[in-house]
C-alpha positions as CSV (number, residue, x, y, z in Angstrom):
1,M,174.3,43.3,120.9
2,E,172.7,40.8,123.2
3,Y,175.3,41.2,126.0
4,T,174.8,45.0,125.9
5,F,171.1,44.6,126.6
6,K,171.9,42.1,129.4
7,L,174.5,44.4,130.9
8,K,172.2,47.4,130.9
9,K,169.5,45.4,132.6
10,Y,172.1,44.1,135.2
11,F,173.0,47.8,136.0
12,E,169.3,48.8,136.3
13,E,168.7,45.8,138.7
14,N,171.8,46.8,140.8
15,N,171.3,50.5,140.8
16,Q,171.7,51.0,144.6
17,K,174.8,48.8,144.7
18,F,176.3,50.7,141.9
19,Q,175.8,54.0,143.8
20,R,177.4,52.6,147.0
21,T,180.3,51.2,145.1
22,L,180.8,54.5,143.2
23,L,180.8,56.5,146.4
24,S,183.3,54.1,147.9
25,E,185.6,54.7,144.9
26,A,185.1,58.5,144.8
27,G,187.8,59.5,147.3
28,N,187.8,63.3,147.9
29,V,184.8,63.9,145.7
30,K,182.2,62.1,147.9
31,N,182.8,64.8,150.5
32,K,182.1,67.5,147.8
33,I,178.9,66.1,146.4
34,D,176.5,68.2,148.5
35,E,178.7,71.3,148.0
36,I,178.7,70.9,144.2
37,L,175.0,70.4,144.2
38,Q,174.6,73.6,146.2
39,I,177.0,75.7,144.1
40,G,175.9,74.6,140.6
41,N,172.9,72.4,141.1
42,I,174.9,69.7,139.6
43,D,173.8,66.2,140.7
44,L,177.0,64.1,140.5
45,V,175.3,60.8,141.3
46,N,172.4,61.0,138.9
47,N,174.7,62.4,136.2
48,A,177.0,59.4,136.7
49,K,174.1,57.0,136.1
50,K,173.1,59.0,133.0
51,L,176.7,58.8,131.7
52,V,176.8,55.0,132.3
53,V,173.6,54.5,130.3
54,Y,175.1,56.5,127.4
55,I,178.3,54.4,127.6
56,I,176.6,51.0,127.7
57,D,174.0,51.9,125.0
58,G,176.7,53.3,122.8
59,E,174.9,56.6,122.4
60,D,178.1,58.5,121.3
61,E,176.4,61.7,120.1
62,E,174.3,61.9,123.3
63,L,177.5,61.3,125.3
64,K,179.4,64.1,123.6
65,A,176.6,66.5,123.9
66,F,176.2,65.7,127.6
67,A,179.9,66.2,128.1
68,K,179.8,69.6,126.4
69,R,176.9,70.7,128.6
70,E,178.7,69.5,131.7
71,G,181.9,71.4,130.6
72,I,180.0,74.6,130.4
73,A,178.1,74.2,133.6
74,W,181.4,73.4,135.6
75,A,183.2,76.3,134.0
76,T,180.3,78.7,134.8
77,H,180.5,77.8,138.5
78,S,184.3,77.6,138.6
79,I,184.3,74.0,140.1
80,A,187.8,72.5,140.3
81,L,188.6,70.3,137.3
82,S,190.4,67.8,139.7
83,F,187.1,66.8,141.2
84,K,185.6,66.1,137.8
85,L,188.6,63.9,136.7
86,E,188.6,62.0,140.0
87,W,184.8,61.5,139.7
88,V,184.9,60.2,136.1
89,Q,187.8,57.8,136.9
90,A,185.7,56.5,139.9
91,I,182.9,55.9,137.4
92,R,185.3,54.0,135.2
93,R,186.5,51.8,138.0
94,T,183.0,51.2,139.2
95,L,181.9,50.2,135.8
96,W,184.5,47.5,135.6
97,V,183.8,46.2,139.0
98,F,180.2,45.7,137.9
99,I,181.2,44.3,134.6
100,E,183.3,41.7,136.3
101,K,180.5,40.8,138.6
102,F,178.1,40.6,135.6
103,Y,180.4,38.0,133.9
104,E,180.8,36.0,137.0
105,E,177.1,35.9,137.9
106,K,175.9,35.4,134.3
107,D,178.7,32.8,133.6
108,E,179.6,34.8,130.5
109,E,182.6,33.2,128.9
110,R,182.7,34.9,125.6
111,I,186.2,36.4,125.7
112,R,185.8,38.1,122.3
113,D,182.8,40.0,123.5
114,F,184.5,41.0,126.7
115,F,187.5,42.5,125.0
116,Q,185.2,44.3,122.5
117,L,183.2,45.7,125.4
118,E,186.5,46.8,127.1
119,Q,187.5,48.8,124.1
120,E,184.1,50.3,123.6
121,I,183.6,51.4,127.2
122,N,187.0,52.8,127.7
123,N,186.8,54.7,124.4
124,R,183.5,56.2,125.4
125,V,184.8,57.3,128.9
126,D,187.8,58.8,127.2
127,E,185.6,60.6,124.6
128,F,183.4,62.0,127.4
129,L,186.5,63.3,129.2
130,N,188.0,64.8,126.0
131,S,184.7,66.5,125.1
132,F,184.2,67.8,128.6
133,F,187.7,69.3,129.0
134,I,187.5,70.9,125.6
135,S,184.2,72.4,126.4
136,Y,185.3,73.5,129.9
137,S,188.5,75.1,128.6
138,T,186.8,76.9,125.7
139,Y,184.0,78.3,127.7
140,K,186.2,79.1,130.7
141,D,188.6,81.0,128.5
142,S,185.6,83.0,127.1
143,L,184.3,83.6,130.6
144,I,187.6,84.9,131.9
145,K,187.9,87.2,128.8
146,V,184.5,88.7,129.3
147,Q,184.8,89.0,133.1
148,R,188.0,90.9,132.5
149,E,186.2,93.2,130.1
150,L,183.4,93.6,132.7
151,V,185.9,94.8,135.3
152,E,187.8,97.1,132.9
153,N,185.0,98.4,130.7
154,L,181.8,97.6,132.5
155,S,181.0,95.3,129.5
156,V,178.2,92.9,129.4
157,P,179.4,89.3,129.1
158,I,177.5,87.8,126.3
159,I,179.1,84.5,125.3
160,P,178.2,82.7,122.1
161,I,177.9,78.9,122.5
162,D,176.2,78.3,119.1
163,P,175.5,80.4,116.0
164,T,172.2,81.4,117.4
165,I,172.4,80.8,121.2
166,C,174.3,83.0,123.7
167,I,174.7,83.0,127.5
168,L,174.6,86.1,129.6
169,P,175.9,85.2,133.1
170,L,175.2,88.2,135.4
171,I,177.3,88.4,138.5
172,G,177.4,90.8,141.4
173,S,175.0,93.8,142.0
174,I,173.2,95.6,139.3
175,D,172.5,99.4,139.8
176,S,170.8,101.8,137.5
177,H,174.0,102.7,135.7
178,R,174.9,99.1,135.0
179,S,171.3,98.4,134.0
180,E,171.6,101.1,131.3
181,I,174.8,99.6,130.0
182,L,173.2,96.1,130.0
183,K,170.3,97.4,128.0
184,E,172.4,99.1,125.4
185,K,174.8,96.1,125.0
186,V,172.2,93.4,124.9
187,L,170.0,95.1,122.3
188,T,173.2,95.8,120.2
189,E,174.5,92.2,120.5
190,V,171.1,90.6,119.8
191,A,171.0,92.6,116.6
192,D,174.6,92.2,115.5
193,L,174.9,88.5,116.3
194,R,171.4,87.7,115.3
195,I,170.9,85.8,118.6
196,Q,167.7,83.7,118.6
197,T,168.0,82.4,122.2
198,L,169.6,84.4,125.1
199,I,170.1,82.3,128.2
200,M,170.3,84.9,131.0
201,D,171.9,83.2,134.1
202,L,171.1,85.1,137.3
203,S,172.5,82.6,139.8
204,G,175.4,85.1,140.6
205,I,173.0,87.8,141.7
206,A,171.6,87.4,145.3
207,T,169.3,90.4,145.4
208,M,167.8,92.9,142.9
209,E,165.9,96.1,143.7
210,R,162.3,96.5,142.3
211,D,163.3,99.2,139.8
212,I,166.2,97.1,138.5
213,I,163.7,94.2,137.9
214,F,161.5,96.4,135.9
215,D,164.5,97.5,133.9
216,L,165.4,93.9,133.3
217,M,161.8,93.2,132.1
218,K,162.1,96.1,129.6
219,I,165.3,94.6,128.2
220,I,163.6,91.2,127.8
221,D,160.6,92.8,126.1
222,G,162.9,94.7,123.8
223,I,164.8,91.7,122.6
224,S,161.5,89.8,122.3
225,L,160.4,92.4,119.8
226,M,163.6,91.6,117.8
227,G,162.7,87.9,117.6
228,C,165.0,86.7,120.4
229,I,163.7,84.3,123.1
230,T,165.0,84.9,126.6
231,V,165.5,82.0,129.0
232,I,166.1,83.0,132.6
233,T,167.9,80.6,134.9
234,G,169.2,80.6,138.5
235,L,166.6,83.0,140.0
236,R,167.3,83.3,143.7
237,K,164.4,83.1,146.2
238,E,165.0,86.6,147.3
239,I,164.4,88.0,143.8
240,V,161.4,85.7,143.3
241,T,160.0,87.0,146.6
242,E,160.4,90.6,145.4
243,M,158.8,89.8,142.2
244,T,155.8,88.0,143.6
245,D,155.2,90.6,146.3
246,S,155.3,93.3,143.6
247,G,153.1,91.5,141.2
248,I,155.9,91.4,138.5
249,M,155.6,88.7,135.9
250,F,157.8,87.9,132.9
251,N,156.1,88.1,129.5
252,P,154.6,84.8,128.2
253,Q,157.5,84.3,125.7
254,T,160.1,84.2,128.5
255,A,161.1,80.8,129.7
256,T,162.4,80.1,133.3
257,L,164.4,77.2,134.4
258,G,166.1,76.3,137.7
259,T,169.7,76.0,136.5
260,L,172.0,76.9,133.5
261,Q,172.6,73.2,133.1
262,Q,168.8,72.6,132.5
263,A,168.7,75.4,129.9
264,L,171.7,73.9,128.1
265,S,170.1,70.5,128.0
266,E,167.0,71.9,126.4
267,Y,168.3,74.7,124.2
268,F,171.9,74.0,123.3
269,A,172.0,72.6,119.8
270,R,174.1,69.5,119.5
271,S,177.1,69.7,117.2
């Protein structure tokens, strides 16, 4: 619709004002923005702008896929749900502040369009929240389950998020004994589950000995022979330094991305 195009252009022209207004509405969350960025490399402000574009453009499938990825990322890094709820409600309030200004400045008097816009925008915000919380809850439950198994049985937490995609979030230290368990479980699960893409998130591991890095490379080479692509995320600078100093390189089929969220954006099949 014409007013949708005008509204999107208005938001683009007033991008900085939107950000300032959003931060003023954000309450407790604005003091947590840097912390959340550091913990999970989740950029709340830029993600808010992305969400607003999806809402205004009516890109419902993109919005739901974005919500699912966000839910998994927040669950992985155990970020409090209260902050997400407060942040999205701040986005909703800011949206309506700007829509009101838009109608005032553009002298838009079409009441029917306004009420239609109100219904569409609120429905999309609610859809985002609904998809986010379902994704968060589902993934968090799986994460809790596999972490409990990890403590009890030294299991390897391979979590399916799609018929062909799994996440392996590694946490804590890895010694030679755990490395052997990791190798056996990963090769078995790749075969049994027919995994095509394994996202191995190492953000929970601060350091890794050279021998363990070599063991990890062997695991990656092994599953590559089975037709599974490995995506490495969250490599800490200490591990990267150890690899570069030792001349260790991943095989060419292995992809590396900065964060789990980036990997989900690129590889997670939308459903």
